[in-house]
N, C-alpha and C positions, 0 to 999 in steps of 0.2 A: 613805484614807491622806493625810497632809499632804504637800504638795509646794511647791516654790519654783521659779519660772522668771524669767528676765530679759526684760524688755520693752524694746525700743529704739524711740525716736521721733526725728524729725528735729530737733526744737527743744529737746530736753532730754537729759541724760545717761541712759544705760540705768538702769533701776530694777527691783528685785525685786518680784514679786507672789506672795503666799502664797495657796494655794488647796487645796481638798480634792478628791480623786478618789473618786467613788462607784464602787466595784468592781463590775464586771459589770452596769452600769446605763447605758442601758436594755436592753442585751442582753449575753449572754455574750461576753467578749473586748473589751468597750467600757467604759472607765472615764470617766464623765462628770465634767468639771471644774466644781466648785461655786465660784462667785466670792464667796460670803459671807465667807470669812475676810479678803479684802482689801477688799471693799466696805464692811465695817464699820469700816475704818481710814480716817479722813477724808483723811489725807495721801496714802495710796496711791490711794484712789478718785479724788482730784482729779488725780493724775498720769495715771491711766487715761483719765479723761474728756478731759483736755487732749490726750493722744495720739490719741484718737478724733477730736477736733476738727481735728487736723492733716490727717487723711485725708478729712474730710467735704467733698464737692464744694461749691464756692462757690454753685451755683445752688439748693441745698436750702433750702426755706423752712419745712419741717415734718419732724420725725423721728417715725417710728412705732415705738414700743417693743412688742416681743412679750412677752406675758404668760408667765411672770412674770419671768424673768431679764433681759429687755431693757428693762422699764419703768423701772427706776431709772436705768440708764445713759442712756436716752433723755431722761428728765426732767432729769437733770443737764446733758446736752448741750444740750437746748433752752434751759434757763435761761442757761447759759454763753454761748450764741451768740445769744440773744434771738430764737429762732425758735419756731414752733409745735410742739405735742406731740400726737400721736395715740396712743391706747392701743388695741392690737390684742389682744383678749381671747379666752380660751377660751369656746367656745359655752356658754351657760347662766350665765356669770358676770356678765353685764350684763342688765338687764331693760328695755331700751328697744327701739325699732324698730331692728333691726340687719340688716345684710347679712352673710351668712356664706359660708364656703367649706369644703366637706367634704374631708377628706384622710385617708389611712390613716396613723395615727400612734399609737404605743404609749400615750400618755397623753391626747392630745387627740382621741379617737375621733370626736367630733362636729365637729371643725374649729376654726376661728378666726372671730371676729366683729368687726365695726366698727360703731359707731353710725352710722346714716344721717344723724344731725344734723351730722356733721362736714363742713364746707365744703371739699371736696377738689378739686372740678373746677378744672382748670388749674393746680393747685399742683404743686410738685416735692418728692417725698417720698423719704426714705432710711429703710430698714428697719434697726432696731437690735436685736441680741439678744446674749446672753452667750456662746453656743456654736453653731457651725455643724457639723452632722454630715451627715445625708443631704440637708438642704435642704428637706425637705417642708413644715415649718412656715413657713419664710421664703418659699417659693414661693407657698403659700396666701395669705400676707399680701400679697405683691406683686400677685397676681391680684385680690384684693379692692380694694386701693388703685387699681389700674387700672380696675376696673369702676366705681368711683366717680368716674372722670374725671381722676384725677391721673396725672402722669408718675412712674414709679418705676424708676430705673435704677441705684440704688446700695444696697448692704447692708453694714453694718459689724458686726463681731463682736469680742468680746474674744478668744475662743479659736476655733480650728478643729481638729477631729480629722482628721488626715491619712488619706487613702485612703478616705473614706466617701462621696465623690461629690457633696457639697453644693455646693462651688464650681463644678464643671462644670455641675451642673443649673441653677444660677442664671445662669451666664454664657451658657448656651444660650438663656435667655429675655431676654438683653440687659441683665442686671444685673451691674454691676461689684462685685467683692467685695474688701473690705479687712478684714484681721484683724490684731490686735496680736501674737498668738503662736500658732503652729501646734504642736500636741502630737501625740504618737503616740496611737493609739486606746486603748492600755492602758499603764499605767505599770508599769515593772518594780519588783519589790519593793525593789531597792536604791535607787530614786529617792526613796523616802519620807524 
């Protein structure tokens, strides 16, 4: 179902974002917000990236985009801020020497992977993704980045689904969470 929400940021007037909710995905009672409808609109995508840049901690020198929803936002943010880009991929989607982290996840059963070729030791990394739910994928990414010697204490998301525990899970690991818009787990039929 198609939805519209208003995003507020500190340096710009509030703006609408149009997105699609995937009904009962990844589980019954959870409607995943697909960012494709607004990400394909250059003007809105730019507003979203600018809003993310406002909450990006100053010490960050590389952003890690989580495959697949976070990669585009991380790439745009890295370009905008002239900082490095790290792609955090689904295990099996890259064919180089990788370090991976296994987690229990409905789609990423084998976990996430980062190429060992990335020079991360001593760097300050922020994790970027489109939606925060349980935090499992983001936590796996944070753990990998830390295993490669980087500091990782920030995570940015376009959306957060309320009440799914992801924010608390990340904060317990010392990761500050910034989101542009918090949504209910499921959209009412009237919201479309």
